C-alpha positions as CSV (number, residue, x, y, z in Angstrom):
1,M,9.5,-23.6,-4.1
2,T,8.8,-21.1,-5.7
3,K,10.8,-17.3,-5.2
4,L,7.7,-16.2,-3.6
5,Q,7.3,-18.8,-1.3
6,E,11.2,-18.9,-0.6
7,L,10.8,-15.0,0.5
8,A,7.9,-16.4,2.7
9,K,10.2,-18.4,4.9
10,L,12.8,-15.5,5.1
11,G,9.6,-13.2,6.7
12,Q,8.9,-11.3,3.9
13,S,5.7,-11.5,1.8
14,I,5.1,-10.3,-1.6
15,W,1.3,-8.9,-2.4
16,Y,0.6,-7.4,-6.0
17,D,0.0,-3.9,-6.8
18,Y,-2.8,-4.4,-9.6
19,I,-6.0,-5.6,-9.9
20,R,-9.0,-5.6,-12.9
21,R,-12.0,-7.7,-13.3
22,S,-10.6,-10.1,-15.9
23,F,-7.2,-10.7,-13.5
24,I,-9.9,-11.6,-11.4
25,T,-12.5,-13.9,-13.6
26,S,-9.7,-15.4,-15.9
27,G,-8.4,-17.6,-13.2
28,E,-5.2,-15.8,-13.8
29,L,-4.9,-14.3,-9.8
30,Q,-5.7,-17.4,-8.6
31,E,-2.7,-18.7,-10.2
32,L,-0.7,-16.0,-8.6
33,I,-1.7,-17.0,-5.2
34,D,-0.9,-21.0,-6.0
35,A,2.5,-19.4,-6.8
36,G,3.0,-17.6,-3.4
37,I,1.3,-14.0,-3.6
38,R,-0.1,-13.1,-0.5
39,G,-2.2,-10.1,-0.7
40,I,-3.3,-7.3,-3.6
41,T,-3.1,-3.7,-2.9
42,S,-5.1,-0.9,-5.2
43,N,-5.1,2.6,-5.5
44,P,-7.8,5.2,-7.3
45,T,-4.7,5.3,-10.3
46,I,-5.2,1.8,-10.7
47,F,-8.8,1.6,-10.8
48,E,-8.2,4.2,-13.4
49,K,-6.3,2.5,-15.4
50,A,-8.8,-0.9,-15.3
51,I,-12.2,0.7,-15.8
52,A,-11.7,3.7,-18.1
53,G,-8.7,1.5,-20.2
54,S,-10.6,-1.3,-20.6
55,S,-13.7,-3.0,-21.7
56,D,-14.0,-5.2,-18.8
57,Y,-16.7,-3.4,-17.1
58,D,-19.2,-2.4,-19.4
59,E,-21.6,-5.0,-19.2
60,A,-21.8,-4.2,-15.6
61,M,-22.1,-0.8,-16.7
62,Q,-25.3,-1.4,-18.6
63,L,-26.8,-3.0,-15.7
64,L,-26.1,-0.6,-13.3
65,V,-26.8,2.8,-15.3
66,A,-29.8,0.6,-16.1
67,K,-30.7,0.7,-12.6
68,D,-30.5,4.7,-12.6
69,L,-27.6,4.8,-10.3
70,S,-25.5,7.9,-9.4
71,V,-22.2,8.0,-10.4
72,D,-21.3,7.4,-7.1
73,E,-23.1,4.5,-6.7
74,I,-21.6,2.9,-9.7
75,Y,-18.4,3.5,-9.1
76,E,-18.7,2.2,-5.5
77,S,-20.8,-1.1,-6.7
78,I,-17.7,-1.6,-9.2
79,V,-15.0,-1.4,-7.4
80,L,-16.5,-3.2,-4.3
81,E,-17.4,-6.0,-6.5
82,D,-13.7,-6.6,-7.5
83,I,-12.4,-6.1,-4.2
84,G,-14.5,-8.5,-2.5
85,R,-14.0,-11.2,-5.6
86,A,-10.2,-10.7,-4.6
87,A,-10.8,-11.0,-0.7
88,D,-12.9,-14.1,-1.2
89,L,-9.8,-15.9,-3.4
90,F,-7.4,-15.0,-0.8
91,L,-9.3,-16.0,2.2
92,P,-7.9,-19.5,2.3
93,V,-4.6,-17.4,2.8
94,Y,-5.8,-15.6,5.6
95,E,-7.0,-18.4,7.3
96,A,-3.6,-20.5,6.7
97,T,-1.5,-17.9,8.1
98,D,-4.0,-16.9,10.9
99,G,-4.3,-13.2,9.8
100,L,-0.8,-12.5,8.8
101,D,-1.9,-12.1,4.6
102,G,-4.8,-12.7,2.8
103,Y,-5.8,-8.9,2.8
104,V,-7.2,-7.0,-0.3
105,S,-6.7,-3.0,0.1
106,L,-9.2,-0.6,-1.1
107,E,-8.2,3.1,-0.5
108,V,-10.4,6.2,0.9
109,S,-11.3,8.4,-1.7
110,P,-8.1,10.7,-2.0
111,T,-10.6,13.7,-1.8
112,L,-10.6,12.9,1.7
113,A,-6.8,13.2,2.6
114,H,-7.5,16.3,4.4
115,D,-10.8,15.2,6.4
116,T,-10.6,13.2,9.1
117,R,-14.4,13.0,10.0
118,G,-14.8,11.7,6.6
119,T,-11.8,9.5,6.2
120,I,-13.6,7.6,9.3
121,D,-17.0,7.8,8.3
122,Q,-16.2,6.3,4.7
123,A,-13.6,3.6,5.8
124,E,-16.1,2.5,8.4
125,R,-19.3,1.9,5.7
126,L,-16.5,0.4,3.0
127,F,-15.4,-1.8,6.1
128,A,-18.7,-2.9,6.7
129,K,-19.9,-3.2,3.3
130,L,-17.6,-5.5,2.1
131,N,-17.7,-7.7,5.5
132,R,-14.8,-9.8,5.3
133,P,-11.9,-10.5,7.8
134,N,-9.6,-9.8,5.0
135,I,-9.8,-6.6,3.8
136,M,-7.8,-3.3,4.8
137,I,-9.0,0.1,4.3
138,K,-6.0,2.7,2.8
139,V,-5.2,5.7,4.6
140,P,-3.3,8.5,3.7
141,S,-0.2,9.3,6.5
142,T,-1.4,13.1,6.0
143,E,-1.9,15.2,9.5
144,E,-5.7,14.6,8.9
145,G,-5.1,10.9,8.1
146,I,-3.5,10.2,11.6
147,P,-6.4,10.5,13.9
148,A,-8.5,9.0,11.6
149,I,-5.9,5.8,11.5
150,T,-5.7,5.5,15.3
151,A,-9.7,5.7,15.5
152,L,-10.7,2.9,12.8
153,L,-8.2,0.7,14.7
154,R,-10.3,1.3,17.8
155,K,-13.2,0.1,16.2
156,G,-11.4,-2.7,14.7
157,V,-11.0,-1.9,11.0
158,N,-7.8,-3.1,9.5
159,V,-5.8,-0.5,7.9
160,N,-3.1,-0.2,5.5
161,V,-1.5,3.5,6.3
162,T,-0.1,4.8,3.2
163,L,1.8,7.5,1.8
164,M,4.8,7.8,3.9
165,F,7.8,8.9,2.5
166,N,10.3,9.9,5.5
167,L,11.4,8.4,8.7
168,H,9.2,11.4,10.7
169,H,5.7,9.9,8.7
170,Y,6.8,6.7,10.0
171,K,7.3,7.6,13.8
172,V,3.7,9.7,14.2
173,V,2.2,5.9,12.4
174,T,3.6,3.7,14.5
175,D,2.1,6.3,17.6
176,A,-1.1,6.5,15.9
177,F,-1.0,2.2,15.5
178,L,-0.2,1.3,19.3
179,T,-2.5,4.5,20.3
180,G,-5.3,2.6,18.4
181,L,-4.8,-0.6,19.8
182,E,-4.1,0.6,22.8
183,Q,-7.7,2.9,23.0
184,R,-9.6,-0.6,21.7
185,L,-7.7,-2.9,24.8
186,A,-8.6,-0.2,27.2
187,D,-12.2,-0.4,26.0
188,G,-12.4,-4.3,26.9
189,N,-12.3,-5.4,23.0
190,D,-10.0,-8.1,21.6
191,I,-6.9,-6.6,19.8
192,S,-5.9,-10.2,18.5
193,K,-8.0,-9.8,15.1
194,V,-7.1,-6.3,14.1
195,A,-4.3,-6.2,11.3
196,S,-2.3,-3.2,9.9
197,V,0.7,-2.7,7.6
198,A,2.5,0.6,6.9
199,S,3.0,1.5,3.6
200,F,6.4,3.3,2.6
201,F,7.0,4.5,-0.5
202,V,10.4,3.7,-2.1
203,S,11.6,4.7,-5.9
204,R,9.8,7.9,-6.0
205,V,12.3,9.2,-3.3
206,D,15.2,8.2,-5.9
207,T,13.3,10.1,-8.3
208,A,13.0,13.0,-6.9
209,V,16.5,13.0,-5.2
210,D,18.4,11.9,-8.1
211,R,16.9,15.3,-9.9
212,E,18.7,17.3,-7.0
213,L,21.9,15.6,-7.4
214,E,22.3,15.9,-11.0
215,K,21.5,19.7,-10.6
216,I,25.1,19.7,-8.5
217,G,26.5,17.3,-10.8
218,E,26.9,14.5,-7.7
219,K,26.8,11.2,-9.0
220,E,27.6,8.8,-6.2
221,L,24.6,9.1,-4.4
222,Q,22.2,8.6,-7.6
223,G,20.3,5.5,-6.6
224,K,21.1,4.9,-3.0
225,I,18.9,7.3,-0.8
226,A,15.9,5.4,-1.1
227,I,17.3,2.2,-0.2
228,A,18.9,3.9,2.6
229,N,15.6,5.8,3.4
230,A,14.0,2.6,3.9
231,K,16.9,0.8,5.8
232,I,16.4,3.5,8.8
233,V,12.8,3.2,8.7
234,Y,13.3,-0.6,9.0
235,E,15.5,-0.1,12.2
236,E,13.4,2.4,13.8
237,F,10.9,-1.0,13.3
238,G,12.9,-2.6,15.4
239,R,13.0,-0.5,17.8
240,V,9.4,0.0,18.1
241,F,8.3,-3.5,18.1
242,S,11.2,-4.2,21.2
243,T,9.5,-1.6,23.3
244,P,7.8,-2.3,26.6
245,R,4.7,-0.3,25.1
246,W,5.0,-2.6,22.3
247,Q,5.1,-6.4,24.3
248,K,2.0,-5.1,26.6
249,L,-0.2,-5.1,23.7
250,A,1.7,-8.0,22.4
251,N,0.7,-9.7,25.4
252,A,-2.5,-9.4,24.4
253,G,-2.9,-10.6,21.3
254,A,-1.2,-8.2,19.0
255,K,0.3,-8.7,15.8
256,V,3.0,-6.2,14.6
257,Q,2.1,-3.3,12.2
258,R,4.2,-4.8,9.1
259,V,6.5,-2.1,7.0
260,L,5.0,-2.8,3.3
261,W,7.5,-1.2,1.0
262,A,5.2,0.6,-1.8
263,S,6.0,2.3,-4.8
264,T,9.1,-0.7,-5.7
265,G,8.9,-0.6,-9.8
266,T,11.7,0.8,-11.1
267,K,11.3,3.8,-13.2
268,N,15.5,5.0,-13.9
269,P,15.9,2.1,-17.0
270,L,19.9,2.9,-15.6
271,Y,19.6,1.1,-12.5
272,P,18.1,-3.3,-12.0
273,D,14.4,-3.7,-12.4
274,T,14.6,-5.5,-9.1
275,L,16.3,-3.0,-7.3
276,Y,13.8,-2.0,-4.9
277,V,12.8,-5.6,-4.2
278,D,16.4,-7.4,-3.9
279,Q,17.4,-4.8,-1.5
280,L,14.7,-5.3,0.8
281,I,14.1,-8.1,1.7
282,G,13.7,-8.6,5.5
283,E,11.4,-10.3,8.5
284,H,8.1,-9.0,9.1
285,T,7.9,-7.0,5.9
286,I,5.8,-6.7,2.3
287,N,6.7,-5.6,-0.7
288,T,3.8,-5.4,-2.8
289,V,4.6,-5.4,-6.9
290,P,3.3,-4.3,-9.7
291,P,3.1,-6.5,-12.7
292,A,6.4,-5.8,-14.3
293,T,8.4,-5.9,-11.2
294,L,6.9,-9.6,-10.2
295,T,7.9,-10.7,-13.8
296,A,11.2,-9.2,-13.6
297,F,11.9,-10.7,-10.0
298,L,10.8,-14.3,-10.7
299,D,12.9,-14.2,-13.6
300,H,15.9,-12.9,-12.0
301,G,15.6,-11.6,-8.5
302,T,17.7,-12.7,-5.7
303,V,16.5,-14.7,-2.0
304,A,18.4,-13.5,0.9
305,V,18.0,-10.9,3.4
306,T,19.3,-7.6,2.4
307,L,17.6,-5.0,4.8
308,T,20.0,-5.4,7.9
309,R,23.1,-5.4,5.9
310,G,24.6,-2.6,5.1
311,L,22.9,-0.1,8.0
312,D,26.4,2.3,8.5
313,E,26.6,2.8,5.1
314,A,23.0,3.9,4.5
315,K,23.3,6.1,7.3
316,A,26.4,7.4,5.7
317,H,24.6,8.1,2.2
318,L,21.9,10.3,4.2
319,A,24.7,12.2,6.3
320,R,26.4,13.0,3.0
321,L,23.3,14.2,1.5
322,R,23.0,16.8,3.9
323,E,26.7,17.6,3.9
324,L,25.8,18.3,0.0
325,G,23.0,20.8,1.2
326,V,20.3,18.2,-0.1
327,D,16.9,18.2,1.9
328,L,15.4,15.0,2.3
329,D,12.8,16.1,5.0
330,A,11.5,18.8,2.4
331,I,11.5,16.5,-0.7
332,T,9.7,13.8,1.0
333,E,7.3,15.7,2.1
334,K,6.7,17.3,-1.0
335,L,6.5,13.8,-2.5
336,Q,3.1,12.9,0.1
337,K,1.5,16.4,-0.7
338,D,2.1,15.1,-4.6
339,G,1.1,11.6,-4.3
340,V,-2.7,13.2,-2.6
341,I,-3.0,15.0,-5.5
342,A,-2.1,12.7,-8.3
343,F,-4.2,9.9,-6.8
344,S,-7.1,12.9,-6.9
345,D,-6.6,13.2,-10.1
346,S,-6.4,10.0,-11.2
347,F,-9.8,9.7,-8.9
348,E,-11.0,12.7,-10.8
349,K,-10.2,10.8,-14.4
350,L,-11.7,7.7,-13.2
351,M,-15.3,9.5,-12.0
352,Q,-15.2,11.1,-15.4
353,A,-14.6,8.0,-17.4
354,I,-17.6,6.6,-15.5
355,V,-20.1,9.7,-16.7
356,N,-18.7,9.3,-20.1
357,K,-19.8,5.7,-20.1
358,R,-23.0,6.0,-18.6
359,D,-23.9,8.8,-20.7
360,R,-22.9,6.7,-24.4
361,L,-24.8,4.0,-22.8
362,L,-28.1,6.4,-22.0
363,A,-27.9,7.9,-25.5
364,G,-28.0,4.1,-26.9
365,K,-24.3,3.9,-28.0
366,K,-21.7,1.1,-27.8
């Protein structure tokens, strides 16, 4: 039994934060599925690196350019093919877990992060075009994204809610989830097949908080706040999904909105490279790991329930942070805004890379 399979027995699924065409076609993805990987997440940065940074898509680009497609059409064709192929490989996982796992996530354009209607329209269109039960559409938890999440769940679209960094973000997202299912149920529709996860970002919190702690010469809390922040979110998860409001939905067949730990690659080389996996293991959770982190965890990670340990200590760390005058809420709000900008920048770079490749092909150059 692999470590990934051991984690699944503890109630945590490991998803893979990476996609690229050669990774799918070479059989490498299938090998990881066989080893226990149970889903894939993607984002504009991952696709930008895959498409702009490799020759994997040159042949497909030639065919698409020959059809005189627009840049947007070329982008969508390439991305949807990768997502669809990956989803097909994960379908047996989806079926074997009765819809718990086996999902492949695709993000709506980051340019729509503050456009509710645009997000709904694009998410519905992409979900329908892919036409697979194990697709999740990623929607950011921005102020404008929240009503889109509710609307999409009401319509039966699986949603991966992303870019959450603090407890307030999480509370708003769980309410949007419950409201969407309540509305769908009131419409007389089945809620048992609708899936959602709440992606809570981790390592970026330590990066930002550590910077502030360094300014005031505080070393004791460095590398501890991101885990503490995640643990209080997990405590809130337990509270939300034990309420009468949830129980009514559960009785109608609803599945819990699991917490997904995102941004779990260790950015500070002084910290253990499996820190944000080892310390975030618990029931009803997912950890989506980048390639290097997966390799490290398989080599020397520890399989044990850790999320429910040290909750009082985590709260003490957060209280001490407040005493020191470090405003975690302000830091995490900025992280969300910066995340939207970073994904938008990657998306613009990706589209420009497609323009450049298209122009070279049209000019008859390789």
